[in-house]
C-alpha positions in Angstrom: 15.8 39.8 8.8 13.5 37.4 10.5 13.2 34.1 8.7 9.8 32.9 7.4 8.3 29.6 8.5 9.0 28.2 4.9 12.7 29.2 5.0 13.0 27.5 8.5 11.3 24.4 7.2 13.5 24.4 4.2 16.6 24.7 6.3 15.4 21.9 8.5 14.8 19.5 5.6 18.2 20.3 4.0 19.8 19.4 7.4 18.3 15.9 7.4 20.9 13.2 7.5 21.8 11.5 4.2 23.5 8.2 3.3 22.7 4.4 3.8 22.4 4.5 7.6 19.9 7.4 7.2 17.9 5.5 4.5 17.8 2.4 6.9 16.5 4.6 9.7 13.8 6.0 7.5 12.9 2.5 6.5 12.6 1.4 10.0 10.4 4.4 10.9 8.1 3.7 8.0 7.8 0.0 9.1 7.2 0.8 12.7 4.7 3.5 11.6 2.8 1.0 9.4 2.5 -1.4 12.4 1.4 1.4 14.7 -1.3 3.0 12.3 -2.7 -0.3 11.5 -3.6 -1.3 14.9 -4.5 2.0 16.5 -6.6 5.0 15.6 -4.6 7.8 14.2 -5.1 9.9 17.3 -3.8 7.1 19.5 -0.4 6.8 17.6 2.5 8.8 19.0 5.7 9.7 17.4 7.7 8.9 20.4 6.2 5.3 20.3 7.1 4.9 16.6 10.6 6.1 17.3 11.1 3.7 20.1 9.8 0.8 17.9 12.3 1.8 15.3 15.2 2.0 17.7 15.4 5.8 17.2 15.2 8.6 19.7 12.0 10.6 20.0 13.8 13.7 18.9 15.6 12.1 15.9 12.3 11.1 14.2 11.7 14.8 13.4 15.0 14.7 11.2 12.9 12.5 8.8 9.4 13.7 9.3 8.0 17.1 10.4 4.8 15.8 11.8 2.6 12.7 12.4 0.4 13.5 9.4 3.6 13.6 7.0 4.7 10.2 8.5 1.2 8.7 7.9 1.2 10.0 4.3 4.7 8.8 3.6 3.9 5.3 5.2 0.9 4.9 3.0 2.8 6.0 -0.2 5.7 3.7 0.6 3.3 0.7 0.9 1.4 1.4 -2.2 4.7 2.0 -4.2 5.9 -1.4 -2.9 2.6 -3.0 -3.7 2.5 -1.5 -7.3 6.1 -2.9 -7.9 5.1 -6.3 -6.8 2.0 -6.6 -9.0 3.5 -4.9 -12.0 6.3 -7.4 -12.0 3.7 -10.1 -11.5 1.7 -9.3 -14.6 4.9 -8.8 -16.8 5.0 -12.5 -17.5 4.0 -14.0 -20.9 0.8 -16.1 -20.9 -2.9 -15.5 -20.7 -4.6 -13.0 -18.4 -5.5 -16.0 -16.0 -1.8 -16.8 -16.0 -1.0 -13.3 -15.0 -3.7 -13.1 -12.5 -2.6 -16.3 -10.8 1.0 -15.0 -10.7 -0.3 -11.6 -9.3 -2.2 -13.6 -6.5 1.1 -15.3 -5.7 2.7 -11.9 -5.3 -0.2 -10.8 -3.0 0.3 -14.0 -0.9 4.0 -13.2 -0.6 3.2 -9.6 0.5 0.7 -11.0 3.0 3.3 -13.3 4.5 5.5 -10.2 5.1 2.8 -8.6 7.0 2.5 -5.8 4.4 -1.2 -5.7 4.4 -2.9 -2.6 6.1 -6.5 -2.8 6.1 -7.0 -0.3 9.1 -4.7 2.2 7.4 -6.6 1.8 4.1 -9.9 2.7 5.8 -8.3 5.9 7.3 -6.9 6.8 3.8 -10.4 6.4 2.2 -11.9 8.8 4.7 -9.2 11.4 4.3 -9.4 11.1 0.5 -13.0 12.3 0.7 -12.3 15.1 3.2 -9.1 16.4 1.8 -8.7 15.2 -1.7 -6.0 17.7 -2.7 -3.9 17.0 0.3 -3.9 13.3 -0.5 -3.7 13.6 -4.3 -0.3 11.8 -4.5 -1.8 8.8 -2.8 -4.8 8.9 -5.1 -2.4 9.0 -8.1 -0.6 5.9 -6.7 -3.9 4.2 -6.2 -4.9 4.9 -9.8 -1.5 3.3 -11.0 -2.7 0.2 -9.2 -6.1 0.4 -10.9 -4.4 0.6 -14.3 -2.5 -2.7 -13.7 -5.8 -4.4 -12.9 -7.5 -2.9 -15.8 -4.9 -4.3 -18.1 -5.8 -7.8 -17.0 -9.5 -7.0 -17.6 -8.7 -5.6 -21.2 -6.8 -8.9 -22.0 -9.8 -10.9 -20.6 -12.2 -9.0 -22.9 -9.9 -9.5 -25.9 -9.8 -13.3 -25.1 -13.5 -13.5 -25.1 -13.8 -14.3 -21.3 -15.6 -11.1 -20.5 -18.3 -9.1 -22.4 -17.1 -6.5 -24.7 -19.3 -3.8 -23.4 -18.1 -4.3 -19.8 -16.6 -1.2 -18.1 -12.9 -1.8 -17.8 -12.3 0.8 -15.1 -15.1 -0.4 -12.8 -14.3 -4.1 -13.4 -10.6 -3.5 -12.8 -11.4 -1.7 -9.6 -13.6 -4.5 -8.5 -10.7 -7.1 -9.1 -8.4 -4.8 -7.2 -10.9 -4.5 -4.3 -10.7 -8.3 -4.0 -7.0 -8.6 -4.0 -5.8 -5.5 -2.4 -8.8 -5.0 -0.1 -10.7 -8.2 0.7 -7.7 -10.5 1.0 -5.8 -8.4 3.5 -9.1 -7.8 5.5 -9.9 -11.4 5.6 -6.4 -12.3 6.5 -6.6 -9.9 9.5 -9.3 -12.2 11.0 -7.8 -15.5 9.7 -4.1 -15.2 10.7 -3.2 -18.9 11.6 -0.4 -20.6 9.7 -1.7 -21.8 6.3 -4.7 -19.3 6.3 -3.2 -17.2 3.6 -2.9 -20.2 1.2 -6.6 -21.0 1.9 -7.7 -17.5 1.3 -5.7 -17.3 -1.9 -7.1 -20.6 -2.9 -10.7 -19.4 -2.3 -10.2 -16.4 -4.4 -8.9 -18.5 -7.3 -11.9 -20.7 -7.0 -14.3 -17.8 -6.9 -12.7 -16.2 -10.0 -12.6 -19.4 -11.8 -8.8 -19.5 -12.3 -7.9 -22.5 -10.2 -4.6 -23.9 -11.2 
């Protein structure tokens, strides 16, 4: 009996290598893909170039990702998951919402120093979320998790009397997230000299009135 495309795809995925070395190669591919997607248009990025950057053969990359589109989505999800972990840990400290936000900004600065920002990728994701919302639902869900973390800070600020009680928590949280997750990486993209990140974070603290 002739196999269906789904059955063949399942067999191919089941045949993907497992183990620590496999996980390391996958991580290298995601890192290399992030670097490529962040400096080139999606159409200009090649799977072969990503594989070479990760030290993997062009054919072997398909043991991990079936297509460039799948690799792009997994790269975005991996980065958002990492980002959410960082900021969730940052706001888990005791103290006021300003203390937590300051700690969160420290975490953002650390991520920035690791070259984890991806303003170019973010722009592509936003466009695709509009065109293919169902296909990118997992990414939207992860983004919503980020939004909830920022919203929790806004809720605490309202409780402390630092923000009006009638302010929209979701909108205000998203604005705060836009500054930290969007504006900081974008500005850092154009100001990448040593010490610029500290200056950018300091400027954000001054604008938000949470100087240490």
